C-alpha positions in Angstrom: 72.9 28.4 62.0 73.2 32.1 61.0 76.4 32.3 63.1 78.0 29.4 61.3 77.5 31.1 58.0 79.0 34.4 59.2 82.6 35.0 58.5 84.3 35.0 61.9 85.8 38.4 61.9 86.5 39.5 65.5 86.3 43.1 64.5 82.9 42.6 62.9 80.1 44.6 64.6 77.6 42.4 62.8 79.2 39.3 64.3 78.9 41.0 67.8 75.2 41.8 67.2 74.5 38.2 66.2 76.3 37.1 69.4 73.9 39.3 71.3 70.9 37.9 69.5 72.2 34.4 70.1 72.6 35.2 73.8 69.0 36.4 74.0 67.8 33.3 72.1 69.5 31.0 74.6 68.2 33.1 77.5 64.6 32.5 76.3 65.2 28.9 75.1 62.6 26.4 76.3 64.2 23.1 75.2 67.4 21.7 76.6 69.1 22.3 79.9 68.0 25.6 81.3 71.2 26.0 83.4 73.5 25.4 80.5 71.4 27.7 78.2 72.0 30.6 80.6 75.8 29.7 80.6 75.8 29.8 76.8 73.8 33.1 76.9 76.5 34.6 79.2 79.3 33.4 77.0 77.6 34.9 73.9 77.0 38.3 75.5 80.6 38.4 76.7 81.7 37.8 73.1 79.6 40.7 71.9 81.2 42.9 74.5 84.7 42.0 73.3 83.8 44.0 70.2 81.4 46.7 71.5 83.0 49.2 73.8 81.7 52.1 75.8 83.6 54.5 73.5 83.1 53.1 70.0 79.6 51.6 70.2 78.0 53.0 73.4 74.4 51.9 72.7 75.3 48.4 71.6 77.7 48.1 74.5 74.9 49.2 76.9 72.5 46.7 75.4 75.1 43.9 75.8 75.7 44.9 79.4 71.9 44.9 80.2 71.5 41.5 78.5 74.5 40.1 80.4 73.1 41.5 83.7 69.8 39.8 83.0 71.5 36.5 82.5 73.6 36.9 85.7 70.5 37.8 87.7 68.9 34.4 87.0 72.1 32.4 86.8 72.1 29.2 88.8 75.7 28.0 88.3 78.2 29.2 90.8 77.5 31.2 93.9 74.1 32.9 93.7 75.1 35.8 95.8 78.1 36.5 93.6 75.9 36.3 90.5 73.5 38.9 91.9 76.4 41.2 92.7 77.7 40.8 89.2 74.3 41.6 87.8 74.1 44.8 89.9 77.5 45.9 88.7 76.6 45.2 85.1 73.3 47.0 85.2 75.1 50.0 86.6 77.5 49.9 83.6 74.5 49.9 81.2 73.1 53.0 83.0 76.2 54.9 82.1 74.8 55.1 78.6 71.0 54.5 79.2 70.2 57.8 80.9 66.8 59.2 81.6 67.2 61.9 78.9 68.8 60.0 76.1 67.3 56.5 76.3 64.3 56.8 78.7 62.7 53.5 77.9 65.9 51.5 78.1 66.8 53.5 81.3 63.5 52.6 82.9 63.8 48.9 81.9 67.3 48.7 83.4 66.2 50.4 86.6 63.3 47.9 86.9 65.7 45.0 86.5 68.3 46.5 88.8 65.6 46.9 91.4 64.7 43.3 91.1 68.3 42.4 91.7 68.4 44.5 94.8 65.2 42.7 96.0 66.9 39.3 95.6 70.3 40.4 96.9 71.9 38.2 99.6 75.0 40.3 100.3 74.8 43.4 102.5 72.0 44.5 104.8 68.6 43.1 103.8 66.8 46.3 105.1 69.0 48.6 102.9 68.7 46.3 99.9 64.9 46.6 100.0 65.1 50.3 100.4 67.4 50.5 97.4 64.9 48.4 95.4 62.0 50.7 96.3 64.0 53.8 95.2 65.0 52.1 91.9 61.5 50.9 91.1 60.2 54.4 91.6 62.8 55.7 89.1 61.4 53.3 86.5 57.9 54.7 87.1 59.1 58.1 85.9 59.0 56.6 82.4 56.7 53.6 82.7 53.4 55.5 83.2 49.9 54.2 83.0 49.3 56.1 79.7 52.5 55.5 77.8 53.6 52.0 78.9 50.6 50.5 80.7 51.9 46.8 80.8 55.3 47.8 82.1 53.8 50.2 84.5 51.7 47.4 85.9 54.7 45.1 86.1 56.7 47.7 88.0 53.7 48.5 90.3 53.4 44.8 91.1 57.1 44.5 91.9 57.0 47.7 94.0 54.1 46.2 95.9 56.2 43.1 96.7 59.1 45.3 98.0 56.7 47.2 100.3 55.1 44.0 101.4 58.4 42.7 102.7 59.9 46.0 103.8 61.6 46.1 107.1 62.1 49.8 107.6 59.2 52.1 108.6 55.8 51.4 110.1 54.3 48.0 109.2 50.8 49.3 108.7 52.0 52.0 106.4 54.1 49.5 104.4 51.1 47.2 104.0 48.9 50.1 102.9 51.5 51.0 100.2 51.8 47.4 99.1 48.1 47.1 98.7 47.9 50.4 96.7 50.5 49.2 94.3 48.8 45.8 93.8 45.5 47.6 93.2 47.2 49.8 90.6 48.7 46.8 88.8 45.3 45.2 88.6 44.0 48.3 86.7 45.9 46.8 83.8 46.2 43.2 84.8 42.7 41.9 84.1 41.8 38.3 84.4 40.8 38.3 80.7 43.9 39.9 79.1 46.6 38.9 81.6 45.3 36.0 83.6 48.6 34.9 85.2 49.8 38.4 86.0 46.3 39.2 87.3 46.4 36.1 89.5 49.8 37.0 90.9 48.8 40.5 91.8 45.5 39.4 93.2 47.2 36.7 95.3 49.6 39.2 96.8 46.9 41.7 97.4 44.8 39.2 99.3 47.9 38.3 101.4 48.4 41.9 102.3 44.7 42.5 103.2 44.7 39.3 105.2 47.4 40.7 107.4 46.3 44.3 107.3 42.7 43.5 108.3 43.6 40.4 110.4 41.2 41.5 113.3 38.4 42.7 111.1 35.8 39.9 110.4 34.3 42.0 107.7 37.2 41.1 105.4 36.7 37.3 105.9 34.7 36.9 102.7 37.0 39.2 100.7 40.0 37.1 101.7 38.4 33.8 101.0 36.7 34.8 97.8 39.9 36.4 96.7 41.9 33.2 97.0 39.1 31.2 95.4 39.2 33.6 92.4 43.0 33.1 92.1 42.5 29.4 92.0 40.4 29.8 88.8 43.8 30.7 87.1 46.2 28.9 89.4 44.9 25.4 88.6 46.6 22.2 89.7 47.1 21.1 86.1 48.5 24.3 84.7 50.4 25.8 87.7 50.7 23.2 90.4 53.1 25.1 92.7 51.1 28.3 92.6 47.9 26.2 93.2 49.5 24.6 96.3 50.7 28.0 97.5 47.2 29.4 97.2 45.6 26.3 98.9 48.0 26.7 101.8 47.1 30.4 102.3 43.4 29.7 101.9 43.8 27.0 104.6 45.5 29.5 106.9 42.5 31.9 106.4 40.0 29.2 107.1 41.9 28.3 110.3 41.8 31.9 111.4 38.0 31.9 111.1 37.6 28.5 112.7 36.4 26.8 109.6 38.4 23.7 110.5 37.1 21.2 107.9 37.7 23.6 105.0 41.2 24.3 106.3 42.0 20.6 106.6 40.8 20.1 103.0 43.0 22.9 101.7 46.1 21.8 103.6 45.6 18.3 102.2 45.4 19.6 98.7 48.6 21.7 99.2 50.4 18.6 100.4 49.6 16.9 97.1 52.2 19.2 95.5 54.3 20.1 98.6 56.2 16.8 99.0 59.1 16.4 101.4 61.5 15.9 98.5 60.5 18.6 96.1 59.3 21.4 98.5 60.6 20.5 102.0 60.1 23.8 103.8 56.6 24.3 102.3 55.8 20.7 103.2 56.9 21.3 106.7 54.6 24.4 107.1 51.5 22.7 105.6 52.0 19.4 107.4 52.6 21.1 110.7 49.6 23.3 110.4 47.5 20.3 109.3 48.8 18.3 112.3 47.9 21.3 114.6 44.3 21.2 113.3 44.0 17.4 113.9 45.5 17.9 117.3 43.0 20.6 118.2 40.1 18.4 117.1 41.6 15.4 118.9 41.9 13.2 115.8 45.0 11.5 117.2 45.8 9.1 114.4 45.6 11.8 111.7 47.6 14.1 114.0 50.4 11.6 114.1 50.3 11.0 110.4 50.7 14.7 109.6 53.3 15.3 112.2 55.4 12.3 110.9 55.6 14.0 107.5 56.7 17.3 109.2 59.3 15.4 111.2 60.7 13.8 108.1 61.5 17.3 106.9 62.7 18.6 110.2 65.2 15.7 110.6 66.6 16.4 107.2 66.7 20.2 107.5 70.5 20.0 108.1 70.9 19.4 104.3 68.6 22.4 103.4 70.3 25.7 102.8 68.3 28.2 104.9 69.0 31.5 106.7 69.8 31.5 110.4 66.4 33.2 111.0 64.5 30.5 109.2 66.5 27.8 110.9 65.5 29.2 114.3 61.9 29.3 113.1 62.2 25.6 112.2 63.6 24.8 115.6 60.8 26.6 117.3 58.2 25.0 115.0 59.7 21.5 115.6 59.5 21.8 119.4 55.7 22.1 119.1 55.5 19.3 116.5 57.5 16.9 118.6 55.6 17.9 121.8 52.2 17.3 120.1 53.1 14.0 118.5 54.4 12.8 121.8 51.2 13.8 123.5 49.1 12.3 120.7 50.7 8.9 121.3 50.1 9.3 125.0 46.4 10.0 124.3 46.3 6.7 122.4 48.2 4.9 125.3 51.1 4.3 123.0 53.6 5.3 125.7 56.6 3.5 124.0 56.0 5.5 120.8 55.7 8.7 122.8 59.1 8.0 124.3 60.6 7.4 120.9 59.5 10.8 119.6 60.8 12.5 122.8 64.1 10.8 122.0 64.0 11.9 118.3 63.3 15.5 119.4 66.5 15.5 121.4 68.6 13.8 118.7 67.4 16.3 116.1 68.8 19.2 118.1 72.3 17.9 118.0 72.3 17.9 114.2 70.9 21.5 114.3 73.6 22.5 116.8 76.4 21.2 114.5 74.8 22.2 111.2 77.5 24.9 110.7 80.4 22.7 111.7 82.4 20.8 109.0 82.9 17.7 111.2 84.6 14.6 109.7 84.5 11.0 110.9 87.3 9.6 113.0 89.0 6.3 112.7 90.0 4.1 109.8 87.5 5.5 107.2 88.2 4.9 103.5 89.7 8.1 102.1 87.4 7.8 99.1 84.4 8.0 101.4 85.9 11.2 103.0 86.3 12.7 99.5 82.8 11.7 98.5 81.5 13.3 101.7 83.4 16.6 101.0 82.1 16.6 97.4 78.4 16.0 98.5 78.8 18.7 101.2 79.6 21.2 98.4 77.1 19.9 95.9 74.0 19.6 98.1 74.0 23.2 99.4 74.7 24.5 95.8 71.7 22.5 94.4 69.5 23.5 97.3 70.4 27.2 96.9 69.6 26.9 93.2 66.3 25.3 93.9 65.3 28.0 96.4 66.1 30.7 93.9 64.0 29.0 91.3 61.1 28.5 93.7 61.2 32.2 94.7 61.3 33.2 91.1 58.5 30.9 90.1 56.2 32.3 92.8 56.5 35.8 91.3 56.1 34.6 87.7 55.0 31.5 85.8 57.9 31.1 83.3 57.9 27.5 82.1 61.7 27.6 81.8 61.9 28.2 85.6 59.6 25.2 86.2 61.6 23.0 84.0 64.9 23.9 85.7 63.3 23.5 89.1 62.3 19.9 88.3 65.8 19.1 86.9 67.6 20.5 90.0 65.1 18.8 92.3 65.9 15.4 90.8 69.6 16.0 91.1 69.2 17.1 94.7 67.2 14.0 95.6 69.9 11.8 94.0 72.7 13.6 95.9 70.9 13.1 99.2 70.6 9.4 98.5 74.3 9.3 97.8 75.0 11.1 101.1 72.9 8.5 103.0 74.9 5.7 101.5 78.2 7.3 102.5 77.0 7.9 106.1 75.9 4.3 106.2 79.4 3.1 105.3 80.9 5.3 107.9 78.5 4.4 110.7 80.2 1.1 111.8 83.6 2.9 112.1 82.4 6.1 113.8 78.8 5.8 115.0 78.9 9.2 116.9 79.7 11.0 113.6 76.5 9.7 112.0 74.5 11.1 114.9 75.9 14.6 114.2 74.8 14.4 110.6 71.4 12.7 110.6 68.8 11.6 113.2 69.0 7.9 113.9 65.7 6.8 115.5 65.9 4.4 118.4 63.2 1.8 119.3 61.8 1.0 122.7 63.3 -2.5 122.4 66.7 -0.9 121.8 66.3 1.2 124.9 65.4 -1.8 127.0 68.5 -3.6 125.7 70.6 -1.0 127.4 69.3 -2.1 130.8 69.7 -5.1 133.2 67.1 -6.3 135.6 68.4 -3.9 138.4 68.7 -0.7 136.3 66.0 1.8 135.4 65.9 5.0 133.3 63.9 8.0 134.2 63.6 10.3 131.1 61.8 13.6 131.3 60.1 15.4 128.4 58.7 18.9 128.9 55.9 20.4 126.8 54.1 23.7 127.2 51.4 22.2 129.4 52.6 18.9 130.7 55.9 17.4 131.8 56.2 13.6 131.2 58.5 11.3 133.1 59.0 8.0 131.3 60.0 5.2 133.8 61.8 2.4 131.9 62.9 -1.0 133.1 64.2 -4.1 131.4 61.0 -6.2 131.1 58.1 -3.8 130.8 55.9 -4.0 127.7 55.4 -0.2 128.0 57.2 2.6 130.0 55.4 3.8 133.1 54.3 7.3 132.5 54.3 9.9 135.3 52.7 13.3 134.4 53.1 16.7 136.1 51.9 20.2 135.1 54.8 22.1 133.5 53.6 25.3 135.2 54.3 23.7 138.6 57.8 22.6 137.6 58.6 25.9 135.9 57.8 27.8 139.1 60.1 25.7 141.2 62.9 25.8 138.6 62.6 29.6 138.4 62.9 29.9 142.1 66.1 27.8 142.0 67.5 29.9 139.1 66.8 33.2 140.9 68.7 31.9 144.0 71.5 30.9 141.7 71.7 34.3 140.1 71.1 36.4 143.3 73.8 34.6 145.3 76.4 34.8 142.5 76.0 31.2 141.5 75.6 29.9 145.1 78.9 31.4 146.2 77.4 33.7 148.8 77.0 32.3 152.2 73.2 33.1 152.2 72.7 30.5 149.4 73.7 27.6 151.6 71.0 28.5 154.0 68.3 28.8 151.4 69.2 25.9 149.1 67.5 23.2 151.1 64.1 24.9 151.0 64.4 25.5 147.3 65.5 21.9 146.6 62.5 20.6 148.6 60.2 22.7 146.3 61.9 21.1 143.3 61.5 17.6 144.6 57.8 18.2 145.3 57.2 19.8 141.9 58.9 16.9 140.1 57.1 14.4 142.4 60.3 12.5 142.9 58.9 10.6 145.9 56.0 9.4 143.8 58.3 8.3 140.9 60.4 6.3 143.4 57.2 4.6 144.7 56.4 3.5 141.2 60.0 2.1 140.8 60.1 0.3 144.2 58.4 -2.9 142.7 61.5 -3.6 140.6 64.2 -4.0 143.3 66.6 -1.6 141.5 70.1 -0.8 142.4 71.1 1.6 139.6 69.4 4.7 138.1 70.0 6.6 134.9 68.5 10.1 134.7 67.8 11.8 131.4 66.6 15.4 132.1 65.2 17.8 129.5 65.7 21.5 129.0 66.0 23.3 132.4 66.1 20.0 134.3 69.6 19.5 133.1 70.6 22.3 135.4 69.4 20.6 138.6 71.3 18.2 140.9 68.5 15.7 140.8 70.7 13.0 142.5 71.0 15.2 145.6 67.5 16.6 146.0 66.2 15.8 149.6 63.4 13.2 149.6 60.6 13.0 152.0 62.4 10.6 154.3 65.5 12.9 154.4 67.5 10.7 152.1 68.4 11.4 148.5 68.6 9.3 145.3 72.3 8.5 146.1 71.0 6.5 149.2 68.4 4.6 147.1 70.7 3.2 144.4 74.0 1.7 145.6 75.1 0.8 142.1 75.1 4.4 141.1 73.1 7.4 139.9 74.3 8.8 136.6 73.0 11.1 133.8 72.7 10.8 130.1 71.8 13.3 127.3 69.6 10.7 125.6 69.0 6.9 125.3 70.4 7.1 121.8 73.7 8.4 123.1 73.7 5.7 125.8 73.3 3.1 123.0 76.3 4.5 121.2 78.4 4.4 124.4 77.3 0.8 125.2 78.5 -0.3 121.8 81.9 1.2 122.1 84.7 -1.2 122.7 87.5 0.3 124.8 90.6 -1.5 126.2 90.3 -1.8 130.0 93.9 -3.0 130.5 95.5 0.2 129.2 95.5 3.2 131.6 97.0 6.5 130.3 96.3 9.6 132.4 96.5 13.0 130.8 96.0 16.2 132.7 95.7 20.0 132.2 96.9 21.6 135.4 96.2 25.2 136.5 96.8 26.8 133.1 95.6 30.2 134.4 97.9 29.9 137.5 95.1 30.9 139.9 93.9 27.6 141.3 96.0 26.9 144.4 94.9 23.3 144.9 95.0 22.2 141.3 98.5 20.9 141.9 97.4 18.8 144.8 94.5 17.4 142.9 96.4 16.5 139.7 99.5 15.1 141.4 97.5 13.0 143.8 95.2 11.6 141.1 98.1 10.9 138.6 99.8 8.7 141.2 97.3 6.0 140.4 98.5 5.6 136.8 101.7 4.3 135.3 101.5 6.3 132.0 101.0 10.0 132.7 101.1 13.2 130.6 100.7 16.5 132.4 100.5 19.9 130.8 101.3 22.4 133.6 100.7 26.2 133.7 102.6 27.7 130.7 102.6 24.4 128.8 98.9 23.9 129.2 97.9 25.8 126.1 95.2 24.9 123.6 97.8 24.2 120.9 99.9 21.9 123.1 96.8 20.0 124.0 95.2 19.6 120.6 98.4 18.6 118.9 99.7 16.3 121.6 100.8 12.9 120.1 99.2 10.9 122.9 95.6 12.1 122.6 94.4 8.9 121.0 96.0 6.8 123.8 94.3 8.6 126.7 92.1 6.5 129.0 91.5 9.2 131.6 91.5 12.9 130.7 91.5 15.5 133.5 91.1 19.2 133.3 91.9 21.2 136.4 91.1 24.6 135.1 88.3 27.2 134.7 85.3 26.7 132.5 82.6 29.0 131.2 79.3 28.5 129.6 78.0 30.8 126.8 74.2 30.9 127.1 73.8 32.8 123.8 76.1 30.7 121.8 76.6 27.2 123.3 79.3 26.2 120.8 81.5 29.0 122.2 81.4 27.6 125.7 84.9 26.7 126.7 87.6 25.4 129.0 90.2 28.2 129.7 93.7 27.1 129.0 97.0 29.0 128.8 97.6 31.4 125.9 100.8 31.3 124.0 102.2 34.1 121.8 101.1 32.3 118.6 97.5 31.6 119.7 94.5 33.8 119.2 92.9 32.8 122.5 93.1 30.4 125.3 89.7 28.8 124.9 89.1 25.2 124.1 85.5 25.6 122.9 82.7 23.2 122.7 82.8 23.4 118.9 86.5 22.4 119.1 85.8 19.6 121.6 83.4 18.0 119.1 86.3 17.7 116.7 88.6 15.9 119.1 89.4 12.2 118.6 89.5 10.3 121.9 88.9 6.7 120.9 90.2 5.1 124.0 89.0 7.6 126.6 86.9 6.0 129.4 86.6 9.1 131.6 86.9 12.9 131.2 86.9 14.9 134.4 86.1 18.6 134.2 87.3 20.0 137.5 86.2 23.5 136.5 83.4 25.9 137.1 80.0 25.2 135.6 81.2 22.8 133.0 77.9 20.8 133.1 75.5 23.7 132.5 73.3 23.4 129.4 71.7 26.1 127.3 68.7 27.2 129.3 67.6 29.9 126.9 67.9 27.6 123.8 64.9 26.8 121.7 66.3 23.3 121.3 65.7 20.1 123.2 69.1 18.4 123.5 71.8 18.5 126.0 74.5 20.7 124.7 76.9 21.3 127.5 80.6 20.7 127.5 80.2 17.0 128.6 78.2 16.2 125.4 81.1 17.5 123.3 83.5 15.0 125.0 81.1 12.2 124.6 80.8 12.9 120.9 84.6 13.0 120.8 84.7 9.5 122.1 84.7 9.6 125.9 82.5 7.0 127.7 81.8 9.2 130.7 82.3 12.8 131.9 82.4 14.1 135.4 81.4 17.8 135.4 79.9 20.5 137.8 76.7 22.5 137.8 78.0 25.5 139.7 81.3 26.9 140.9 82.9 25.0 143.9 86.0 26.1 145.6 89.1 24.4 144.4 90.1 22.7 147.7 86.7 21.0 148.1 86.8 20.0 144.4 90.3 18.6 144.8 89.3 16.5 147.8 86.1 15.2 146.2 87.8 14.2 142.9 90.8 12.6 144.7 88.4 10.5 146.7 86.5 9.6 143.5 89.7 8.4 141.9 90.6 6.4 145.0 87.3 4.6 144.7 87.8 4.2 141.0 91.3 2.8 141.0 91.8 1.3 144.5 88.4 -0.3 144.8 87.7 -0.8 141.0 84.3 0.8 141.2 82.3 2.0 138.2 82.6 5.8 137.6 79.1 6.7 138.8 79.5 4.6 141.9 83.0 6.0 142.6 81.7 9.6 142.4 78.5 8.8 144.3 80.4 7.1 147.1 82.8 10.1 147.3 79.8 12.3 147.6 78.3 10.1 150.3 81.7 10.2 152.1 81.8 14.0 152.0 78.2 14.5 153.1 78.8 12.3 156.1 82.3 13.6 156.8 83.7 13.2 160.3 87.2 14.0 161.7 88.0 10.2 161.6 87.1 10.0 157.9 89.1 13.2 157.3 92.2 11.9 159.0 92.0 8.6 157.1 91.9 10.6 153.8 94.9 12.7 154.9 96.8 9.6 155.8 96.1 8.0 152.5 97.4 10.9 150.3 100.2 12.1 152.5 102.8 9.7 151.1 101.7 10.6 147.6 102.1 14.4 148.0 105.4 13.9 149.9 106.7 11.8 147.1 105.5 14.1 144.2 105.6 17.7 145.6 108.2 20.0 147.2 108.3 20.1 151.0 106.9 23.7 151.3 103.9 22.8 149.2 103.4 19.5 151.1 103.1 21.4 154.3 100.8 24.0 152.9 98.5 21.4 151.4 98.4 19.2 154.6 97.6 22.2 156.8 94.8 23.2 154.5 93.4 19.7 154.4 93.5 19.4 158.2 91.7 22.8 158.5 88.6 21.6 156.6 88.6 17.8 157.2 89.2 17.6 160.9 86.5 19.9 162.1 83.8 18.2 164.3 81.1 19.6 161.9 82.8 20.1 158.5 81.4 22.7 156.2 82.0 20.3 153.4 79.0 18.2 154.5 76.8 20.8 153.0 75.4 19.8 149.5 76.9 23.0 148.0 80.4 21.3 148.2 79.5 17.9 146.8 76.2 17.9 145.0 77.4 20.0 142.0 79.3 17.1 140.4 77.5 14.6 138.1 78.5 11.7 135.9 77.2 11.9 132.3 77.6 8.7 130.3 78.3 5.1 131.4 
């Protein structure tokens, strides 16, 4: 109102001062939209600075810079990290005028605010930012002393305590001691009578520090508990609900530490009255998980399940929560225990079908985690408006979530009603945005069901799983927890899965022995490995109790088996492990033994409709020019198809493959090349292609494979080294090898290998597989299994018949010199009375994933 009466003279210093006052008023405004108020405050301060300059009005200019920096520091619009950087730059401008000598009080106030900005800084090194905050708070204390500015001194001591509390550099014990000292000093001024909220905040942080510092000292039990209870006299549910919940959570953690289970349960329940999955998802996850752990410990199974279900709701939606990589890894680790415990709880209640469902959800969740950083988009005929809406929501949800986290962090260190109001507003907007995202994904799901699986967890029921089976097919799905490993045996007409339980310790020992042999023999390539493999595999079979599992399945007269491993079991050739009667699973199931990452992905594959009358073969052939028999393999296989595309050697580059016009026509995709698995970063696992001058690398990575569109592809063959390996060191539960990427890209089945096999043996096995597939019209799994059976029982007669069958093909397709070379090589290995290729090393590495 004052401003409207003022003559708008852009040269008027009075007008500029009023703009500054107006900015401060909007900064402190309680009514209206808090976010917009801050934007108006920034605009007003900028207007004042269009008049006040460093030269003409240094003090007014510095005041304007400090006020503008204050607004940037709490600004929620735009990128938060950029706002903090702008605040730091602007505080430093103010300090050009506000020096210790000339304006000591304003200098100290600016230093304190600058330190707060460093403490909240996202850019740069977190450790260095905290150190900078500590240095800057200490500068403020040169002016803000106990005698001259007691309230500001206490505020700075409190802030310095927080910085030491979360300090990374230095000795942890020393940092906790310094944090406690500063909180104690703040409490000399912050009494519960004069400054109740500030007192409660310092008291709360002090108790937190002492709880950690004296964690092993029972003498501090009463101090910690009584300290939190005193804080709750100020942090009431009515006045400060978030702070009340935060204190209840910490009090519950303390009660748990001292085995006061009933009190701990009560406090977690109270915290969850405020910490809902929509408004405080990460806090809800912590409290619900901890509450579930207490119920699990006391064997209250129904209550355990109820608490863990709440935690799982948060876990399964964590893709849409903006969190640091470190926190995401913590959530992954936390979720493994939650899913393991809820699975076991259902087993304790004899609800085996429900246990299986949560084992499945555990695996499905990890795919969304793996792809959280990828901007994948749906494939197929999706409405462009839905794509644009998806893009817009992907921008809006992280922005709103980041704003909410900033406000929550701010609100925990102060009790400003403006912050609470803004938090409620953004929380409502975020909830609505997530509802809109769910609607968009639901519209996309019928067109591209695999895309939906990469974005959200889609639970599957036991009935859905049984619908995948016929009367002669069974699924064995393993699920590993810290103490027990469960094998769920599923057939078409059971009311419940059959459960087979083994100690995880037993399996872990056998798997470790296998992995040590794998490592010590250079991935089984040393001759010594072939001698030791059988004994190691027998140990694995005994540890997994495969013979006992087969006994339980005998009653169903099965001909086909689908194996769904878990974690390290993905690394094992389960189909080839020798059974007690010297057979293996291949002998027991004539309709095939195949693998799958999960039942949920099997369901997606079953629902895919692919034309079976269109065969288009596409091959990558020897791109690194060091696989002698790649040409034999690709040329022999391609002869079974009428439509063929082959990218050979120099032409077999990543760009030529990904931009090829026939990708969406492919029915059979064949990679005869090298492959690598990256244990530390699975998405960087890759097939190695040829590198052109315009390409950065020659790697077709798992991350890039997920983005391919192969709508008509019935089979991908990865004739490469270790293409089937999964991430053994991952905290996650899902299958994340290269085959899973091709399945998500649209392939129905993938043939891949678990260890390096020499290229001649690989060529022979895969040519035989395609002969079975095309000449005899066998299913993929049966075609591979029969090729493996053929190789493990190889005789000179069988070898000669194979040579006779492919000789006309290679003579027709290859130069005479190469024909002679290849035929001589084939005779050398296939016509031996006792062929080396009968050993499992040569045939057992290959598996079929999918249907």
